[in-house]
N, C-alpha and C positions, 0 to 999 in steps of 0.2 A: 262559647255559650256560657252565660252567667249561671252559676250554680247557687241555689238558695236553699237553706234548711228552714222549712216552715215551722219547725218546733222551737226555734230560737226567738228571743225577745218576747213579745206578747203572745206569739204563737197562734194568731187567729187569721181571719179572712182579710185583714188589712194588707198583709203581705201580698196576697194574690192580686188585690185591686191595684195597689201601687205598682207592682211589678208589671202588670198589663199596661197601665198608663205610661210608665217610663219606657217600656219596650217600644210602644207605638211612637213615643216622642223622640226616642234616640235611635231607633232601628236595630236595637240589639236583642237577640233571642235569649230566652232563659229557660231554666228547668228548676222546678221546686220539688223537693222530697219532703216527706212527713208533713203534708199539707194540714194546717190547723192542728198541729201536733199537741198543743196544750189544751185543747178543748175536750169537754166530756164526751162529745161525739166528733172525733177527728175526721178529716177528709172534707171534700167539697160538699156544701149543701146547695139546695136549689137556687138560692139567690146568688151564690158564688158562680155557679154554672152559667146563669143568665148574664152576669157581669162579664164573664169570659167570652160568652157567645156574642155579646154586644161589641167587645173589643175585637173579636175575630171579624165581625161584619164590617165595622168601620175601617179596619186595617187590612182587609183582604188577607188575613193572617192564616197560619196553619198551626194546629195544636194537636197534642196527643194527651190522653188521660183525662179528658174533660167529661166527667160523669159524676152524678151524685154518689158520694162515698169514696171517690178516688183519693188516694193519698199521695199520688205523684202525677205531675203534669209537665208538659213542655209547651212553649209558645214561640213561634217564629213569625215576626211581623213583616209586612210589606208596606207600601205607601198608604197613608190614611186617605180615605175617600169621603169627603163631605157629602151631605145629601139629606134625604128624609128617611128616618128610621123609626120603627115601632118595636118595642121589646116588652113582652109580658113575663113578669117574674113568676106568676102563679101563686095562688093563695095569698099569704101576707108577706112574702119575701120582699125585702126593701127595694123600692124604686130608687130611693135616694142613694143607696150604695152603688147601684148601676150607674146613676148619674155621675157620681164621683169617679168612676172608672174611665168614662169616655169623655168627660167635659174638657179636660186639658188637651188631649190630642186633637179634638175638634176645634178648639179655640186656635190652635197653632196651624190648622189647615188653611187652604187658600181660597175657600168659598164657604158660603153660609150652610148651616145644617139646622134641621128641625127634628126634635126627638119627641116621641110619645111613649111614656113609660107607664105600665099598668101593673098593679100589685098592691103592696103595702106602702102607705104613706106615713103611718103612725104606728110603729111597733117597737118592741123592746130590742135593745142592742143595735140600734141604728138611729141616726139623727132624724127628727121629723121634718116635714116639708118646711115648717116655719123657721127652723134653724138654718136650712139651706138658703131660704129666701131672705132672711133678715140679718143673719150673722155672717155666713160664709160668702155669698155672692156679692154683697156690697164691698167687701175687701177686694175681691177679684176685680170689680169695676174700677176701684181706685188704682189698680195695677194696669188698667187699660182694657180689661175684658168687656166685651159687649154681649150680654146675656139677658134674656127676658124669660121669665118662667111663670107658670100659672098652675094652680091647683084646681082641677076640674071636679074631683070627687075624692072624698076621704076613703082610705082603706085601712081598717084596723085588723089586728091579729085576732083570731086566726083566719077570718074570712077573706080579707084582702078586698079586691074590687076597686081600689083607688086608681086615679089617673092624673098624671101631671104632663104638661107640655112645656118644652124648652126650645127657644130660638137662640141660636149661637151664630154670631158673626165672627169672621176671622179677625184675630186680634194679636197685637204684639204686646207681650207682658213686660212691664218695666219694674225694676226693684223699687220698693218703697220702705219707709221706716214707720213702724207702728209702735211707738214707745209710750204714748199717753192716750188714755181713752177720753179725756175731757170731762166736762161737767155732766152730771146726771140730768137727763131731760124728762124722762117719764118711766113709770113702772106699770106693769099690769100682770094680773093673774087670771087666766081664762080656763075654766073647766069645760072641756068639750066632751059631749057624750051623745050616743045614738043607740036606741033600742035597749036602754037600761033605766032603772028607777032614777027619778030626778034627785032624790036625796043623796045619791052618791056624789054628785057635783057639789051640793051644799056642804056636805061633810068635808070634802077635800078643801074647799075654800076656807072653811072655819079652821081647819088644822093649819093651813098655810098662814092665816092671819096671826096665829099665836107665835109663829117663828119670825114673821115679818111685821111686827106691830107698828112700825113707822110708815107702812104703806097706807095711802088714803083709802077710805071705804069704796070710793068709786073706781078703784083699780081692780076690784074683784068682780068678775062677771061670769055668767054661765052662757054657754052656747050649745043649744040643742039642735042636733042634725036630724034629718029624716030617719025614721026607723030602718029603712032599707039600706042605710049606710053602716049599720051596726050588726051585732052589738059591739060596742067599743067605747073607750074612754081615755082621755089624756088630759093632764094638767100642764098648761104652758105658763111658765113664769118668764117674764121679759123685762130686761132693764136696758133702756135706750140711753146711750151716752152720746156726746157730740161726735166722737170718732168711730164708735163701734156699738153694736147691740149684742147683748148676751141673752141666749134663750136656754133655759133649763126645763127639762120635761120629766114628768112622772107618768108612766104608762099603767093603766089599769089592767090587772090580770087576776085570774083565779088564785085564791089563797093569800092575796095581799089586800089588806083593808084600805079603804079610802084615806083614813087618818095616817097610816104608815106611809103610803105612797106620797102624800102631800108633805109630811114632815121631812122625809128624805130629800125631796126636790127643793123644798124651801130652805133646808139647812145648807144644801149645795149653793143655792143662790146667795144666802147670807154670807157664806164663806167668800164667794167671789166679790161681793160688795165690800167686804172688809179689806180686801186687797185693793191696790190701785193698778193692777196689771191690765194690759190691753186685752189679752185673750184668755178666756177660760180654757180648761183642759181639753175640751172637745174641739173648740175652734183651733187651738194650737196644733192638734193632730192633723187637721185639714189644711192648714196654711203651709206646712213644710213643702209639700209637692209643688204648688204654684210658685212659691218663693224660689225653690231650686231651679225650676224651669225658666224663671225670670233671671236667674244668675246671681241673685243676692237679695239684700234687704235685711231688715231686722224687725223683731217684735218682742214684746215682753209678755210673759204668761205667769200663771201661778205655777206651783210645783209640777213639772212635766211628768207624765206617766209613761207606762210601758209602750203605749201606742205611738207616742211622739218619738221616743227613742228608737223604736223599731222602724218607723218611717225614715228616720235619719240614716239608719243602717242600710236600708234598701236603696235610698238615694245615692249613698256612697258607692254601692256596687255598680250602679248604672252610669253615674256621672263623675265619680271621683271626688265630688264635693264633700267636705266634712262640715256638718252642722253641729254646733256645740251649744250647750245649755249652761250659762254662767249665772250662779246665784248672786244676786245683788244684796247690798247691806240691808235693804228693807224687806228681804225675804222673797221677792218675786225673782223670776229668771229672765235673763236676756238670751234670746235665741238669734244666732248669727252664723254666717258662713265663715269658717276659718280661712284666713288669707293664705 
């Protein structure tokens, strides 16, 4: 059984999700101690429990210690069974993190699957639906993945209530090289809100314009949802290149002004635009797992963070593959499998 210290590396829930996915894909059981050991509230949270329960369901697996607050768990997989599944995270726990846990094992299965995920679609500390749809899944499709996904209803923190549907066809992933992102095609800034004053969206867009002065006026838009989908707010900044799309998000929450939220998100986008790397930091975190299961490939990214390096550590435990981050002369990093 593979032993994992959940307090090492970035010390968060990514270790749990990647371990479940890799366990189902490789057939190897694991045990994690000190789960989320570096978080202010260590142990499993509701969204982590749902992700594990989803992995258990699709893999006919057996686990111990799967409960909110648990600091130690074990997981023993069996064969992945494709089919139709519905998982409800509860309140605003992230549906997208559950998706990330089960998508790779289901892609590698021998028959189609359909997922319905209910909970949060736009909440702090998780990628929003638009990131999954426009940044992550298109790269998977280039690797051979056949995935279709739809957002039926937004779900903001803390209420949740969102719903996404995913259709997955069995696919053979092939290694690809993602070294250049190509020319910039389009940019957009969309302030989404529901059940909140309109001026919040206006203030967010005004603050983002100051950081991104080269973006055209028609790139800035407001999208008002029905009040029953709120209260909630997110600012989505999108840069579409020939080979990849980057999505940077700022999430509205109590105690953070519209101006501060927008400035932080826009500064992150400006930093990515100043680089010529293929993947931003969040996309780099997500690409390591499918690249490892494909057996190779390369991509460039901005300076890798703790999540990416932790993902590489977990991949090594399950597959023996060593993924390295080489800084190039222009400052970006090349991510590749060591021969």
